[in-house]
Each structure stands twice: as C-alpha cells, then as structure tokens.
PDB file of N, CA, C, O and CB in Angstrom:
ATOM      1  N   MET A   1      28.817  -4.703  21.787  1.00  0.00           N
ATOM      2  CA  MET A   1      27.838  -6.407  21.433  1.00  0.00           C
ATOM      3  C   MET A   1      27.011  -5.914  22.617  1.00  0.00           C
ATOM      4  O   MET A   1      25.865  -6.340  22.472  1.00  0.00           O
ATOM      5  CB  MET A   1      28.802  -8.488  21.695  1.00  0.00           C
ATOM      6  N   ARG A   2      27.154  -5.037  23.960  1.00  0.00           N
ATOM      7  CA  ARG A   2      25.889  -5.286  25.097  1.00  0.00           C
ATOM      8  C   ARG A   2      25.020  -4.137  24.537  1.00  0.00           C
ATOM      9  O   ARG A   2      23.828  -4.396  24.373  1.00  0.00           O
ATOM     10  CB  ARG A   2      26.319  -5.059  27.018  1.00  0.00           C
ATOM     11  N   GLN A   3      25.347  -3.230  24.305  1.00  0.00           N
ATOM     12  CA  GLN A   3      24.670  -2.230  23.794  1.00  0.00           C
ATOM     13  C   GLN A   3      23.441  -2.651  22.412  1.00  0.00           C
ATOM     14  O   GLN A   3      22.236  -2.412  22.343  1.00  0.00           O
ATOM     15  CB  GLN A   3      25.880  -1.256  23.367  1.00  0.00           C
ATOM     16  N   ARG A   4      24.390  -3.368  21.427  1.00  0.00           N
ATOM     17  CA  ARG A   4      23.476  -3.947  20.368  1.00  0.00           C
ATOM     18  C   ARG A   4      22.102  -5.049  20.724  1.00  0.00           C
ATOM     19  O   ARG A   4      20.979  -4.985  20.223  1.00  0.00           O
ATOM     20  CB  ARG A   4      24.499  -4.718  19.451  1.00  0.00           C
ATOM     21  N   ILE A   5      22.575  -5.986  21.683  1.00  0.00           N
ATOM     22  CA  ILE A   5      21.721  -6.770  22.797  1.00  0.00           C
ATOM     23  C   ILE A   5      20.508  -5.814  23.076  1.00  0.00           C
ATOM     24  O   ILE A   5      19.352  -5.945  22.673  1.00  0.00           O
ATOM     25  CB  ILE A   5      22.639  -7.083  24.308  1.00  0.00           C
ATOM     26  N   VAL A   6      20.998  -4.902  23.799  1.00  0.00           N
ATOM     27  CA  VAL A   6      19.936  -4.006  24.313  1.00  0.00           C
ATOM     28  C   VAL A   6      18.704  -3.170  23.233  1.00  0.00           C
ATOM     29  O   VAL A   6      17.498  -2.960  23.362  1.00  0.00           O
ATOM     30  CB  VAL A   6      20.814  -2.911  25.063  1.00  0.00           C
ATOM     31  N   ALA A   7      19.906  -2.784  21.946  1.00  0.00           N
ATOM     32  CA  ALA A   7      18.765  -2.375  21.005  1.00  0.00           C
ATOM     33  C   ALA A   7      17.694  -3.208  20.717  1.00  0.00           C
ATOM     34  O   ALA A   7      16.484  -2.999  20.805  1.00  0.00           O
ATOM     35  CB  ALA A   7      19.221  -2.088  19.817  1.00  0.00           C
ATOM     36  N   LEU A   8      18.687  -4.763  20.147  1.00  0.00           N
ATOM     37  CA  LEU A   8      18.000  -5.901  19.528  1.00  0.00           C
ATOM     38  C   LEU A   8      16.623  -6.002  20.685  1.00  0.00           C
ATOM     39  O   LEU A   8      15.542  -6.071  20.100  1.00  0.00           O
ATOM     40  CB  LEU A   8      19.159  -7.453  19.424  1.00  0.00           C
ATOM     41  N   ASN A   9      16.538  -6.018  22.140  1.00  0.00           N
ATOM     42  CA  ASN A   9      15.761  -6.505  23.095  1.00  0.00           C
ATOM     43  C   ASN A   9      14.389  -5.227  22.931  1.00  0.00           C
ATOM     44  O   ASN A   9      13.178  -5.442  22.981  1.00  0.00           O
ATOM     45  CB  ASN A   9      16.726  -6.635  24.693  1.00  0.00           C
ATOM     46  N   ALA A  10      14.993  -4.110  22.760  1.00  0.00           N
ATOM     47  CA  ALA A  10      13.791  -2.590  22.564  1.00  0.00           C
ATOM     48  C   ALA A  10      13.644  -2.760  21.066  1.00  0.00           C
ATOM     49  O   ALA A  10      12.454  -2.981  20.841  1.00  0.00           O
ATOM     50  CB  ALA A  10      14.534  -0.604  23.014  1.00  0.00           C
ATOM     51  N   ALA A  11      14.078  -2.754  20.377  1.00  0.00           N
ATOM     52  CA  ALA A  11      13.529  -3.642  19.051  1.00  0.00           C
ATOM     53  C   ALA A  11      12.213  -4.810  19.317  1.00  0.00           C
ATOM     54  O   ALA A  11      11.175  -4.442  18.767  1.00  0.00           O
ATOM     55  CB  ALA A  11      14.969  -4.617  18.462  1.00  0.00           C
ATOM     56  N   ILE A  12      12.158  -5.462  19.683  1.00  0.00           N
ATOM     57  CA  ILE A  12      11.486  -7.011  19.832  1.00  0.00           C
ATOM     58  C   ILE A  12      10.476  -6.132  20.458  1.00  0.00           C
ATOM     59  O   ILE A  12       9.492  -5.904  19.755  1.00  0.00           O
ATOM     60  CB  ILE A  12      12.293  -8.523  20.835  1.00  0.00           C
ATOM     61  N   ARG A  13      10.518  -5.452  21.926  1.00  0.00           N
ATOM     62  CA  ARG A  13       9.232  -5.252  22.712  1.00  0.00           C
ATOM     63  C   ARG A  13       8.363  -4.012  21.588  1.00  0.00           C
ATOM     64  O   ARG A  13       7.159  -3.792  21.718  1.00  0.00           O
ATOM     65  CB  ARG A  13       9.670  -4.569  24.595  1.00  0.00           C
ATOM     66  N   HIS A  14       9.248  -3.291  20.497  1.00  0.00           N
ATOM     67  CA  HIS A  14       8.646  -2.205  19.602  1.00  0.00           C
ATOM     68  C   HIS A  14       7.508  -2.587  19.192  1.00  0.00           C
ATOM     69  O   HIS A  14       6.388  -2.091  19.317  1.00  0.00           O
ATOM     70  CB  HIS A  14       9.378  -1.832  18.461  1.00  0.00           C
ATOM     71  N   HIS A  15       8.129  -4.138  18.349  1.00  0.00           N
ATOM     72  CA  HIS A  15       7.251  -4.535  17.142  1.00  0.00           C
ATOM     73  C   HIS A  15       6.343  -5.562  18.066  1.00  0.00           C
ATOM     74  O   HIS A  15       5.573  -6.318  17.474  1.00  0.00           O
ATOM     75  CB  HIS A  15       8.180  -5.316  15.642  1.00  0.00           C
ATOM     76  N   ARG A  16       6.423  -5.601  19.557  1.00  0.00           N
ATOM     77  CA  ARG A  16       5.283  -6.433  20.103  1.00  0.00           C
ATOM     78  C   ARG A  16       4.337  -5.293  20.187  1.00  0.00           C
ATOM     79  O   ARG A  16       3.171  -5.665  20.058  1.00  0.00           O
ATOM     80  CB  ARG A  16       5.550  -7.277  21.583  1.00  0.00           C
ATOM     81  N   LEU A  17       4.455  -4.279  20.329  1.00  0.00           N
ATOM     82  CA  LEU A  17       3.464  -3.260  21.094  1.00  0.00           C
ATOM     83  C   LEU A  17       3.038  -2.539  19.852  1.00  0.00           C
ATOM     84  O   LEU A  17       2.114  -1.755  20.070  1.00  0.00           O
ATOM     85  CB  LEU A  17       4.191  -2.163  22.363  1.00  0.00           C
ATOM     86  N   ILE A  18       3.480  -2.586  18.525  1.00  0.00           N
ATOM     87  CA  ILE A  18       2.906  -2.178  17.478  1.00  0.00           C
ATOM     88  C   ILE A  18       1.878  -3.418  16.979  1.00  0.00           C
ATOM     89  O   ILE A  18       0.678  -3.190  16.824  1.00  0.00           O
ATOM     90  CB  ILE A  18       4.012  -1.738  16.494  1.00  0.00           C
ATOM     91  N   GLY A  19       2.395  -4.606  16.767  1.00  0.00           N
ATOM     92  CA  GLY A  19       1.382  -6.217  16.415  1.00  0.00           C
ATOM     93  C   GLY A  19       2.235  -6.544  15.882  1.00  0.00           C
ATOM     94  O   GLY A  19       1.793  -7.405  15.122  1.00  0.00           O
ATOM     95  N   ALA A  20       3.469  -6.438  15.696  1.00  0.00           N
ATOM     96  CA  ALA A  20       4.048  -6.846  14.258  1.00  0.00           C
ATOM     97  C   ALA A  20       3.784  -8.466  14.386  1.00  0.00           C
ATOM     98  O   ALA A  20       3.699  -9.004  15.490  1.00  0.00           O
ATOM     99  CB  ALA A  20       5.908  -6.380  13.980  1.00  0.00           C
ATOM    100  N   PRO A  21       3.639  -9.327  12.914  1.00  0.00           N
ATOM    101  CA  PRO A  21       3.468 -10.902  12.548  1.00  0.00           C
ATOM    102  C   PRO A  21       4.261 -11.611  13.278  1.00  0.00           C
ATOM    103  O   PRO A  21       5.362 -11.719  12.738  1.00  0.00           O
ATOM    104  CB  PRO A  21       3.764 -11.316  11.148  1.00  0.00           C
ATOM    105  N   VAL A  22       4.183 -12.139  14.268  1.00  0.00           N
ATOM    106  CA  VAL A  22       4.646 -13.276  14.759  1.00  0.00           C
ATOM    107  C   VAL A  22       5.541 -13.866  14.235  1.00  0.00           C
ATOM    108  O   VAL A  22       6.510 -14.255  14.887  1.00  0.00           O
ATOM    109  CB  VAL A  22       3.910 -14.001  14.889  1.00  0.00           C
ATOM    110  N   LYS A  23       5.335 -14.199  12.082  1.00  0.00           N
ATOM    111  CA  LYS A  23       6.396 -15.035  11.553  1.00  0.00           C
ATOM    112  C   LYS A  23       7.275 -14.001  11.676  1.00  0.00           C
ATOM    113  O   LYS A  23       7.927 -14.389  10.706  1.00  0.00           O
ATOM    114  CB  LYS A  23       6.265 -15.722  10.119  1.00  0.00           C
ATOM    115  N   ARG A  24       8.187 -12.487  12.209  1.00  0.00           N
ATOM    116  CA  ARG A  24       8.912 -11.982  12.250  1.00  0.00           C
ATOM    117  C   ARG A  24       9.913 -12.980  13.010  1.00  0.00           C
ATOM    118  O   ARG A  24       9.597 -13.867  13.803  1.00  0.00           O
ATOM    119  CB  ARG A  24       8.534 -10.858  12.579  1.00  0.00           C
ATOM    120  N   PRO A  25      11.409 -12.559  12.503  1.00  0.00           N
ATOM    121  CA  PRO A  25      12.538 -13.584  13.132  1.00  0.00           C
ATOM    122  C   PRO A  25      12.712 -12.396  14.946  1.00  0.00           C
ATOM    123  O   PRO A  25      13.230 -12.756  16.003  1.00  0.00           O
ATOM    124  CB  PRO A  25      14.604 -13.681  11.623  1.00  0.00           C
ATOM    125  N   LEU A  26      12.282 -11.501  14.731  1.00  0.00           N
ATOM    126  CA  LEU A  26      12.797 -11.053  15.665  1.00  0.00           C
ATOM    127  C   LEU A  26      11.825 -11.330  16.891  1.00  0.00           C
ATOM    128  O   LEU A  26      12.244 -11.385  18.047  1.00  0.00           O
ATOM    129  CB  LEU A  26      13.144  -9.753  15.362  1.00  0.00           C
ATOM    130  N   ILE A  27      10.658 -11.477  16.585  1.00  0.00           N
ATOM    131  CA  ILE A  27       9.931 -12.007  17.957  1.00  0.00           C
ATOM    132  C   ILE A  27      10.484 -13.482  18.505  1.00  0.00           C
ATOM    133  O   ILE A  27      10.402 -13.908  19.658  1.00  0.00           O
ATOM    134  CB  ILE A  27       8.210 -12.184  17.644  1.00  0.00           C
ATOM    135  N   ALA A  28      11.009 -14.067  17.466  1.00  0.00           N
ATOM    136  CA  ALA A  28      11.232 -16.008  17.645  1.00  0.00           C
ATOM    137  C   ALA A  28      12.792 -15.785  18.607  1.00  0.00           C
ATOM    138  O   ALA A  28      13.297 -16.771  19.144  1.00  0.00           O
ATOM    139  CB  ALA A  28      11.625 -17.270  15.432  1.00  0.00           C
ATOM    140  N   TYR A  29      13.374 -14.540  18.717  1.00  0.00           N
ATOM    141  CA  TYR A  29      14.610 -14.258  19.619  1.00  0.00           C
ATOM    142  C   TYR A  29      14.171 -14.169  20.841  1.00  0.00           C
ATOM    143  O   TYR A  29      15.000 -14.528  21.677  1.00  0.00           O
ATOM    144  CB  TYR A  29      15.395 -13.036  19.336  1.00  0.00           C
ATOM    145  N   ASP A  30      12.740 -13.671  21.420  1.00  0.00           N
ATOM    146  CA  ASP A  30      12.400 -13.430  22.411  1.00  0.00           C
ATOM    147  C   ASP A  30      12.281 -14.653  23.319  1.00  0.00           C
ATOM    148  O   ASP A  30      12.811 -14.908  24.400  1.00  0.00           O
ATOM    149  CB  ASP A  30      11.437 -12.743  22.223  1.00  0.00           C
ATOM    150  N   HIS A  31      11.436 -15.321  22.564  1.00  0.00           N
ATOM    151  CA  HIS A  31      11.594 -16.778  23.292  1.00  0.00           C
ATOM    152  C   HIS A  31      12.494 -17.616  23.968  1.00  0.00           C
ATOM    153  O   HIS A  31      12.127 -18.721  24.366  1.00  0.00           O
ATOM    154  CB  HIS A  31      11.416 -17.471  22.654  1.00  0.00           C
TER     155      HIS A  31
END
C-alpha cells in the first residue's frame, strides 16, 4: 500500500512537470 502511494505521488509530480492539464484527476489528489 505504501509503495502505491509513493508511486502515485511520483506520477502526480511527473504530470505537473510535463504540464499536464489541470482537469486530470491525479492533480486533484495533490491538493
């Protein structure tokens, strides 16, 4: 479970770096 959360956080950061659309659900989890 822990690794899954870490992977999710890494994915969120990656999407932010590449300028992913804010509409993406992954970005919402970061707030």
